[in-house]
C-alpha positions as CSV (number, residue, x, y, z in Angstrom):
1,M,-42.0,122.7,30.2
2,L,-39.9,122.0,27.1
3,A,-40.2,118.3,27.6
4,Y,-44.0,118.6,27.7
5,L,-43.9,120.6,24.4
6,A,-41.7,118.0,22.9
7,G,-44.3,115.4,23.7
8,I,-46.9,117.4,21.9
9,R,-44.7,117.7,18.8
10,N,-44.2,114.0,18.8
11,L,-47.9,113.4,18.7
12,L,-48.4,115.9,15.9
13,N,-45.9,113.9,13.9
14,M,-46.9,110.4,15.2
15,K,-46.4,107.5,12.8
16,T,-46.7,104.6,15.2
17,V,-49.1,103.3,17.9
18,Q,-46.3,103.4,20.4
19,E,-45.9,107.1,20.0
20,Y,-49.6,107.6,20.8
21,V,-49.4,105.4,23.9
22,D,-46.2,107.2,25.1
23,Y,-47.8,110.6,24.6
24,W,-50.8,109.8,26.8
25,K,-48.5,108.2,29.4
26,K,-46.6,111.4,29.8
27,F,-49.8,113.6,29.6
28,V,-51.5,111.6,32.4
29,N,-48.3,111.4,34.5
30,D,-47.7,115.1,34.3
31,W,-51.3,115.8,35.3
32,N,-51.0,113.4,38.2
33,K,-48.2,115.5,39.8
34,N,-50.5,118.5,40.3
35,P,-53.9,118.2,38.6
36,I,-55.1,121.8,38.9
37,V,-51.8,123.4,38.0
38,F,-51.5,121.1,35.0
39,F,-55.0,121.6,33.9
40,Q,-54.7,125.4,34.0
41,S,-51.4,125.4,32.1
42,E,-51.4,127.3,28.8
43,N,-49.9,124.2,27.3
44,N,-53.0,122.1,28.1
45,Y,-55.4,122.7,25.2
46,W,-58.4,122.0,27.5
47,S,-57.6,124.8,29.9
48,K,-59.6,127.2,27.8
49,F,-62.8,125.4,28.6
50,E,-63.8,126.7,32.1
51,S,-66.7,124.4,32.3
52,L,-64.2,121.5,32.6
53,L,-62.3,123.0,35.5
54,R,-64.5,121.5,38.1
55,N,-63.5,118.1,36.9
56,A,-59.8,118.8,36.6
57,D,-59.0,116.6,39.6
58,A,-60.7,113.6,37.9
59,L,-58.5,111.2,36.0
60,P,-58.3,112.1,32.3
61,E,-59.4,109.1,30.2
62,P,-58.2,109.7,26.6
63,F,-58.8,106.1,25.4
64,Y,-59.8,102.6,26.6
65,G,-58.7,99.3,25.2
66,N,-55.6,97.8,23.6
67,P,-54.6,99.7,20.4
68,W,-52.7,96.6,19.2
69,D,-55.5,94.1,19.7
70,F,-59.2,95.1,19.4
71,S,-62.3,94.7,17.3
72,A,-63.1,98.2,16.1
73,I,-62.5,101.9,16.8
74,I,-65.2,104.0,18.2
75,L,-64.9,107.8,18.6
76,N,-66.7,109.2,21.7
77,L,-67.3,112.8,22.7
78,N,-66.0,112.3,26.2
79,P,-66.0,109.8,29.1
80,Y,-69.6,109.0,29.7
81,G,-71.6,111.4,32.1
82,G,-70.2,113.4,35.0
83,V,-67.4,112.5,37.3
84,N,-67.8,109.4,39.5
85,Y,-65.5,110.5,42.4
86,Q,-65.5,107.0,43.9
87,L,-63.7,105.9,40.7
88,Q,-61.9,108.9,39.2
89,K,-61.1,111.4,41.9
90,H,-57.3,112.2,42.1
91,S,-55.4,109.9,44.5
92,S,-58.5,108.5,46.3
93,G,-60.6,107.1,43.5
94,L,-60.5,103.3,42.8
95,F,-58.9,103.9,39.4
96,F,-55.8,105.2,41.1
97,T,-55.1,101.9,42.8
98,D,-54.8,100.4,39.3
99,F,-53.2,103.4,37.6
100,L,-50.6,104.3,40.2
101,S,-49.4,100.7,40.6
102,E,-47.9,101.0,37.0
103,G,-47.6,104.7,36.4
104,N,-48.7,104.0,32.8
105,Y,-52.1,105.0,31.6
106,Y,-51.9,102.3,28.8
107,V,-51.4,99.5,31.3
108,F,-54.5,100.7,33.2
109,A,-56.7,101.3,30.1
110,K,-55.7,98.3,27.9
111,S,-58.2,95.9,29.6
112,F,-61.0,98.4,28.9
113,P,-61.8,98.8,32.7
114,Y,-65.5,99.7,32.1
115,L,-66.0,96.4,30.3
116,N,-63.9,94.5,32.8
117,K,-63.3,95.3,36.5
118,Y,-65.8,98.1,36.6
119,K,-68.5,96.6,34.3
120,D,-71.2,96.8,37.0
121,T,-71.0,100.6,37.4
122,N,-73.4,102.8,35.6
123,I,-70.7,103.8,33.1
124,G,-69.8,100.1,32.7
125,K,-73.4,99.2,31.8
126,W,-73.5,102.0,29.3
127,W,-70.3,100.9,27.7
128,N,-71.5,97.3,27.6
129,T,-74.5,98.3,25.5
130,R,-72.1,100.1,23.1
131,A,-69.7,97.1,23.1
132,Q,-72.5,94.7,22.1
133,W,-73.4,97.0,19.2
134,I,-69.8,97.1,18.1
135,M,-69.6,93.3,18.4
136,R,-72.6,92.9,16.1
137,L,-71.1,95.1,13.4
138,S,-67.5,93.8,13.6
139,S,-68.3,90.1,14.2
140,S,-65.4,90.2,16.6
141,T,-65.5,89.1,20.3
142,K,-62.6,91.3,21.2
143,Y,-63.0,94.6,23.2
144,P,-63.3,97.7,21.1
145,F,-60.8,100.6,21.2
146,A,-62.4,103.9,22.2
147,I,-60.9,107.3,21.6
148,Q,-62.3,110.3,23.4
149,I,-62.6,113.7,21.8
150,C,-62.3,115.3,25.2
151,P,-60.4,113.2,27.8
152,W,-62.2,114.7,30.8
153,H,-65.7,113.9,32.1
154,T,-68.2,116.6,31.5
155,K,-71.9,116.9,30.7
156,F,-72.3,118.5,27.3
157,S,-75.5,120.3,26.5
158,D,-77.4,119.6,23.3
159,G,-76.2,121.2,20.1
160,N,-73.0,121.3,18.0
161,V,-70.6,121.2,20.9
162,L,-67.7,120.4,18.7
163,K,-68.0,123.9,17.2
164,E,-66.2,125.2,20.3
165,Y,-63.2,123.1,19.6
166,S,-60.2,123.5,17.3
167,V,-60.8,121.2,14.3
168,S,-57.0,121.0,13.8
169,H,-56.5,119.9,17.4
170,L,-59.1,117.2,17.0
171,Y,-57.5,116.0,13.7
172,E,-54.0,115.8,15.2
173,H,-55.0,114.2,18.5
174,V,-58.0,112.1,17.5
175,I,-58.5,111.5,13.8
176,K,-54.9,111.0,12.7
177,P,-54.1,108.6,15.5
178,A,-57.4,106.7,15.0
179,E,-56.5,106.1,11.3
180,I,-53.0,104.9,12.3
181,I,-54.4,102.6,15.0
182,L,-57.1,101.3,12.7
183,K,-54.5,99.1,10.9
184,N,-54.7,96.8,14.0
185,A,-58.5,96.5,13.9
186,D,-60.6,93.4,13.0
187,F,-63.1,95.9,11.5
188,N,-61.8,98.5,9.1
189,I,-64.6,101.2,9.6
190,I,-64.3,103.9,12.3
191,L,-67.6,104.2,14.2
192,S,-69.2,107.0,16.1
193,V,-72.6,107.9,17.6
194,G,-74.0,111.4,17.7
195,K,-75.1,114.2,15.4
196,E,-72.1,116.3,16.6
197,F,-69.8,114.1,14.6
198,E,-71.6,115.2,11.4
199,Y,-70.3,118.7,12.0
200,L,-66.8,117.5,12.8
201,F,-66.6,115.4,9.6
202,T,-67.9,118.2,7.5
203,E,-65.3,120.7,8.9
204,L,-62.5,118.1,8.4
205,G,-63.4,118.0,4.7
206,F,-64.6,114.4,4.7
207,E,-66.7,113.3,1.7
208,H,-70.3,112.4,2.6
209,L,-70.8,109.2,0.6
210,E,-74.4,108.1,1.6
211,Q,-77.1,108.5,4.2
212,F,-79.4,105.6,5.3
213,S,-82.6,106.6,7.0
214,T,-86.4,106.2,6.9
215,D,-86.5,108.8,4.1
216,P,-87.4,107.4,1.7
217,I,-88.6,104.2,3.4
218,E,-88.8,102.4,0.1
219,K,-85.0,102.4,0.1
220,N,-84.7,101.0,3.6
221,R,-87.4,98.5,4.2
222,N,-85.6,96.8,7.1
223,Y,-86.2,99.7,9.5
224,P,-87.8,98.6,12.8
225,L,-91.2,100.2,13.7
226,G,-91.9,102.3,16.8
227,K,-94.9,102.2,19.1
228,N,-96.9,104.3,16.7
229,G,-96.3,101.8,13.9
230,N,-94.0,104.1,12.0
231,P,-90.3,103.4,11.2
232,I,-88.0,104.6,14.0
233,K,-86.1,107.7,12.9
234,R,-82.4,106.8,13.0
235,Y,-79.8,108.1,10.6
236,Y,-76.6,106.4,9.4
237,N,-74.1,108.5,7.5
238,V,-71.1,107.1,5.6
239,W,-68.1,109.4,5.3
240,A,-64.7,109.1,3.7
241,S,-61.7,111.0,5.0
242,P,-59.0,112.4,2.7
243,S,-57.0,109.2,3.3
244,D,-60.0,107.2,2.1
245,T,-60.7,105.8,5.6
246,I,-64.4,105.0,6.0
247,Y,-66.4,106.4,8.9
248,L,-69.9,105.3,9.9
249,N,-71.8,107.6,12.1
250,T,-75.3,107.1,13.5
251,F,-77.6,109.3,15.4
252,T,-81.2,109.8,16.4
253,V,-83.1,112.7,17.8
254,G,-82.6,113.6,21.5
255,T,-80.1,110.9,22.5
256,N,-76.6,109.6,21.7
257,E,-77.5,106.0,22.5
258,C,-76.3,103.4,20.1
259,P,-78.7,101.4,18.0
260,S,-80.7,98.6,19.5
261,P,-80.4,95.0,18.2
262,E,-83.6,95.6,16.1
263,F,-81.4,97.7,13.8
264,Y,-79.1,94.9,12.9
265,P,-80.8,94.1,9.6
266,V,-80.4,97.7,8.5
267,E,-76.8,97.7,9.6
268,F,-76.1,94.4,7.8
269,D,-77.5,95.9,4.6
270,I,-75.3,99.0,5.0
271,L,-72.1,96.9,5.6
272,R,-73.0,94.7,2.6
273,K,-73.1,97.8,0.4
274,L,-69.8,99.1,1.8
275,K,-67.9,95.9,0.9
């Protein structure tokens, strides 16, 4: 128990990417010994969320990609969709053939499995769309580095789901590590998709620098048109953290899908203004 607590303290005070990798190696290895017992432990922050308990025997997936060699960082609410037990179920899922062979979550995750070995799964196809969007923005052919707000699969309902979480926990386990890892990125802006991140950035005391949208359209003439002939309603908000790290969040009504290629002229204009 004390060793686990020491691991948590190390992450709170992390200064290097290696500390981040080592923290999650220990976290996932401890979970692997007895998933349900570990999940319900008072030292597991996520044990307070009963809705996640049904997925406690699915592999936690805190990040994907290589934090030393990647295109850009994207923050994600959680691993996409519900549990795919053929992949993630404890001991019998296909992921465990890869994970258990090394006993190190980083070794499993560094190839970004959903963009590599498991690219033809539904989750893989979803991530491929997101990776193509990141490639357009970053002009890098490397895989991105994705950090999950919640490491377990779950289906969130609409609304400000992040209001249920501890902002200090998210800063210590997501935001702070992301800004340290960003030093290794080809693209120096942290990306996210979803209106929920607007709440998180506000609560963290980020400065809202600018919004790009169809209102007023005179300011953003590059917006693609929908079937009704009107500009598609998609918002881009630029934020700055207290460390002056720039975040670009985008969202549209009713979905957390990333922008289609038709939005590239809009995004190119935004990036030009941020230089």
